[in-house]
Structure formats: C-alpha cells, structure tokens
N, C-alpha and C positions, 0 to 999 in steps of 0.2 A: 380563503388561503392559508392563512396563519392559524389554523386550529384544524384544520381538515387532518383525519389522520392520513399519512402521505405512504408506511409500508403499509402492504394488503399479503390474503394469501400466496398470490401467485407471484409475488415481492420477494416476500419470506423464501417460500420454495427455494430462488433460483439464487439468493444469497448463501443458503445454506451450501448445494451442490454446488454452489462456483466455489467458496470458502475450503471445502471440505476435499477439492481437485488440489491436486498438489502442484504446484507451477513454482518451482526454481528459479531463482537467479540462471536464464539462458536456457531455460526450458519450460518458457510460458505457454506454448501455442497449444497448449488444452484445455486451458484454463483461458485462453481467450477465443476457444471458438462456444463453447460454452455462453460467457459475456457477448460474444456475437450473437450464437443465435437467439438471446434474451432480447437485446436490443433490434435485431434487424426491423422490425415493423413500426418503429418510430424514425429509420434514417430511410435517405434515400439513395443512399451510397457505402463503402466500405472499400478504406487505404487499409496497404497493409506492409510493413520493410520485411528485407530480406535480415533481417535481426528478430525479429514478429511483435512488432508493436502493433497495434490495430486503432484504426479511427474509424467512429461511422460520421458520415456527413448529414446533413439535413440544408439544402441550398447549395449543390456544389458549384453550381455554378456563379453566383457571387461575386465579387472582387473584394467583398469585406470578408475580413475571417476572423471572427471568434475561436479560442479554444477553452474550451475545460475539460482539465487532466489531470487522472489519479496514473497511480504504479501500476502493474500487477504480477511484480516478483516475488516471492516468498525468501527469506534467508535461509540457507542451508549449509553443508556438506559436500567435502567430497573425502572421495578413498585416498589420500595419500601414502600410504606403506602398508602391507603386509606382511607379517610374522611368519616366521619357518611352523610356529607351533597354531595359526587360522587365527590371530589376531590381526584387527586393523583399527591403524590411527588415521587422523583427520585434518582435513586445513577445512577451511572455514570457506564457503559460496556467502558473501554478503557480513553481518556482523553476529553470527552467531554465537552464543551468551556461553560457553563449556562451562559456567558455575552452575549450570540448570542439567547439563549432558547425562552424571551420574543415574542410574538406574529408570533410561526415557528408553524404551520401544522406539525402533525407525525402522524407517522402508527401505530400503538399498535399491536406487532404481535400477536394471540391469535389461540387457534386449531379451533375455529369458523372461523381462517379468521384475515383480515386488522380488525382495529376497528379505526375510525380517531377522532382525538383530538387534539385540542389546544394547548401551555403554553401563560396561562393566564398574563396578566398583568394591575396592575390598573390604569386605566386614569390617565395625564397628571391633569386635573383639580383637583384630590381628595390626590395627593400630595402632600407632605411639600417642600414647593420648596428652603428653610432654611438648610432643614434635609433630602436629599433624599437617600433613601436603594438604593446600587445597584440590581443587581440582583443578588444575592447570592445560591448555592446547598441548602441551608435549605430554600425561598423565590419560589422558581422558582415551580408553579403547571401548573399540565395536564387538561382540562376541555373537558369530553364528552358528553357534555351535558347532566349527568343527575342528576338530586338533594338527590339519597342515596347510601349508597356504596351498597345496593343490585340493585339496577339497574344497577351498573359498573358491577357486579358478572353478573349479566345473559346475559353480552353482552359477555360475558367470558374471564375477563381480571381481572386477580388475581397477585398477589404478585410474582414475578418472569417473568413478560412481558418482554420481549424484547421491545425495541421503537425505532424505526430509522428516520427520515426526507426524505419525497416525492420529493423532488428537482432531478431533472432530467437534461441532457444530453445538454448542450447548445457548441455554438460556438460563441463567441465571436471578434470581427473583421475580420473574416474570416481564424485566425489563432490561437487561444486563445481557448482550453480546457477546458470548466469551467463545475465542478460539484461537489457534496458532493461524499468524499470515493474517488476520484484518489490520494489520499494517503489512499492505496497503488496499487490501483486494474492498474493502470498506468501502473506498474512494470511488474506483470500477464499477461498485455497488451503485452506490450514491448520484453517478454521471449518466446512467442510465437512469435509472428513477427522475432525472431532472428532465433526458429526452422522453421518457416514458409522458409528463408530466403535460412538458409543452404537443403532443402528439394527443392526448384525454382533453385538452381545454383550448386545441387546433388553434393553438397560436400559431402567428406569420410572421416573422421575425423577419427584419430588412435586412440582415446577412447573412455568410454560410454560418455554419456552427458545425465546427469539429471535435468530436464527443473520442478523447483521445484516452488510450489506454498502454501508458507506455512498457517500455521492457527496460531489466536490466538497473531502477535506479536503485537498489541497495550495492554499489558495486559504485555506485559515482554519476547515477542520472545521467549513465548513456544515451536508453533508449528514447530521451526526451533529447536530448542534444543529435539524436539524429534524426528524430522525426518534424523536428521543427523545424530545417531545412529542406525537408519537402514540401509540410504546409505552406510556410511563411507566413505566418501568421499578426494580424494583426492586433490587438491583446489576449490575454490570453490569463485564465483565473485558474490555478490548478489546488485540488485537496490533498493533504495526507491527513498524517496522524499526528499527536504529541503530547509529551507528556501531564499525563495526572501527576502532580505534585503535590496531593496532599494525602499520600501514603507514606509509611515509615521510612526512612534513612533518606530521605531525601529533601535536599539542600533550597528550601526558594529564596536565599538571598543570593543564590548562586542560580539557579533553575527556573525564577518567578512562580507564579501562583496561577495557577490554571487548573479546573477542576472537573472531574465528568460531572453530567448531567447540569454544567450550568452557561449550557450554548456553546456556538461556534467559534475557534481562537482566529484572531482576526493577527494576520502581525505586520507589525512594524521591522525591518530591513534597508539594508542600501536596494536589493534586486526588487525590492517592491515598490512598484512606480505610486507615489503618492495622491496622485490624482484617483486611481483606479480604488486606491484604499478606502481611502473618502466616501467616492461614492459605493462600497460593499457598505461601511458604517451607516450612510445618509440612509441605505436601504434598510438595512435590520432596525435602527431607530423607527423606522416609517411605518413599515411591516409588522411592529410590537414580536420582534426575531431576539431572543437574548444571544449574547454576544459578550468573547471575551479579548482581551487585549494580552499578547504575546513583542517580547524585543528579543529580535538575535543580532548579536554580533558580526560582526564580516557578511556571514552569507546565510539562507536558512536550511539551508542543508535537504533541503526538496528541489524537485523537477523545475520548480518557481528559479530558480539560476539557470538552469540552462537556456529554459525560455528564453529569460530578461536579456541575458547576454546574450543572443543568438539573433542574425540576421539586421548588426546596425541594432538594437535594441530595442526589446519589443515588450512596450508595456503588460506587468505584470501583476501578480497579489496571490495571498498564499488565503487559505480559509481552512483551519484543522478542527481534526478532529480526536478529543482529548482523549489520550486510551490509559488507563492501568496498565504495567506490566508487558513493557513493550518486550520484547526480540526474546519472549516467554511461550510456551504453550496455551496459556491462560490470559492469553490480551483479552482486555474486557473494556467495552467501548456501552453509552446509554441511549437505548433507544431513543431518547427526547433529542439524542445529543444527532445521533443519525439525520432523522427528519429534519429536524432545525438546519444542515449544513442543506440538505437535499433544496428546503426553502430560500435559502438564503442566495444560493449559486439560481435557479429560477428568476428570483423575482429580481436581485440583479442584472441578468439577462435581457428583462423586459427595460429594464432603461436605458443600454445603449441605442446609440444610434449608429447609422451605418457611415461610417468617413470621423469618426470621433476619432483624437489623438491621442486626448488625453495629456497633448503639451505642457508646458510651466507656462508657453510665451505666447498664448496664445487670446 
C-alpha cells in the first residue's frame, strides 16, 4: 500500500474537472454535484443540507460514526458598487488577496451566465513613482467594457454578483499541481480517493464513515458547524492546506517550517485531541509515510475547530497538505504529498475500532 501509486488517470481527470469548476463560498452546489458523481460508486448513500454541504456515507446504520472532512468552497469577490461610468468595486467573499488582483481576468456570475471582466490598474507611466499607491480594497476595480452603469446592468451584473478567477489546472514539472481553489478542493479530492481505496480493497469498516465536503469554511467554518450537528460524529479527521514556509518573505520563526514534498503535516493545537493525533503519528511511522509537524496558537483556523467543539466535544485531528501561494491563482502542491495524505487517512481509519473514545481517562 505504501509504495503503490494512488492517483490514476480517472482520478486525475476528476481532480482537474473539480478544480476548474467555480464553487465560491455560498455557491458550492455545482462543485458538490461533480464530487458526488465521482464518489457515488464508493458509498451507500448521501446526506446533503440546505446550505450545500454533501456527505457520502458508508455503513449508514452503524451507531459509531467517523468523519473524514474537507471543504468545498473557494475565495471570491462580490460586486459591491457600480459607478456611473460602468466600473465595478468589490468586497471580499472569504480571504481574497487584493494585491494579486490588478491585471487579472475575472468571471462575474450572473443569471444570464458568465460576464467577463478585468481588474484594471493605471499604467506604470501614469503613476507617481515617488509616492506609488499599492493595490488596496478601495482602489482595485473591475472593467467589463461598459461606459455607463446602465450598460453594466444590461449585461445582468448587479450588486451581489459573485466573482471568481478563471485560472485552470496545470501540472508543473511533472509532479506539482497548480490551480486556484486547491484550498481546499484538494481536500475533497483526497477524502474521495480514500473512499475509492476502501471500496477497491473491499475493506469492511466496523463503523459508519461520513465522507464530508463542507461549505463556507472560508468565512468562518460555517458549513462544518452545521453538518456536525446533523451527523453527531464520534471522531473527526479533517484535512485542509497549510503553508509551505520555505519560499521568500515568510518568517519561519513565526510561521514554523513546513515544506511541500516532505509529506503530510500533522497539527498540534488545543482543538486537536492528543490521543487521536498520536494514533495518526504512530500509523505514519508504522507504514513509512513521511510527515511533518505544525503548532497552532489557540485555534487551527480550519474545520477541525468546528468539529472538535461540537456535540459536547468530538475527538478531532488535522492532517494538512503543504501548499505554496495560498489564496492566489497559482496555489501549488506536490503530487507525492497528495498521495501521502490519502494514505495516512486511509491507514488511520483501519486502526479505529468501534466504540473508541480516545479518552485520557480510560
């Protein structure tokens, strides 16, 4: 298991289709349909909720419930204001980076379909080099090729339309995956691959497995907060991305040291249940899966927190995928790390016994 390649042609095709589809926070359902279609052969049933979280369930009648989870949404923008001369100003939907916006193409999602636009920026020749203004939330703007507000509205664009970047999936130097929204559709992909492996290897789990793709993580873990009350799990293993801190302008003294290509990152944080985390570490060591460690102050900032502090306390742990250039359109991860996160979740599930509490007092 440890040396066998996991990602095959079919799964890579799914990953590319899943990444290329836009699924901004609050508008995740088309991506969820792609995900559910891929997962369907490997699960017994699905649960969905009114905000779009999707859960594939194996052994739905089992009383003991284990969650493996990623989140489905990507950062985006909202149209906030349309000027009289047809330019659009925006606000964030999630942690969108204003500094990367100038000169980027955008897709504005309307009831009439996609409207193309560009984030404009004054030419270098026209700027005062002695006092250059950096891109800020109040000075970046979108040009859709109109000269009046009426023209913009005729295209179907209005305040509240959501805006995404059109950048699509690429493979860099054979083994790096590059795209917007790898944070965290990589998570949805990895948990789906775990389900596929369980099915292909004819594994009979002694518990119910809830493969959970939550919505609205980017604006405060909201989808996980909702679905954990529905599932009421006994254990949760969450996967998200974390920073590769080896690129320029990142201070390792404050950010720690985690590196793309060096394996999954296992978190230490108050929300991470220590016995569950140690189970994951022992599994990695036993199966020869490389891993790294990361410490988080106060909270993990991921759906781990939502699961951990729900339902009177759910033993939860976080396995992260190291990623470069988070919240840009060129988020980059290593294929080997993706496979090793899948391996680590899969192998850890095989160690969990029905009824385990992971209690410190047993």
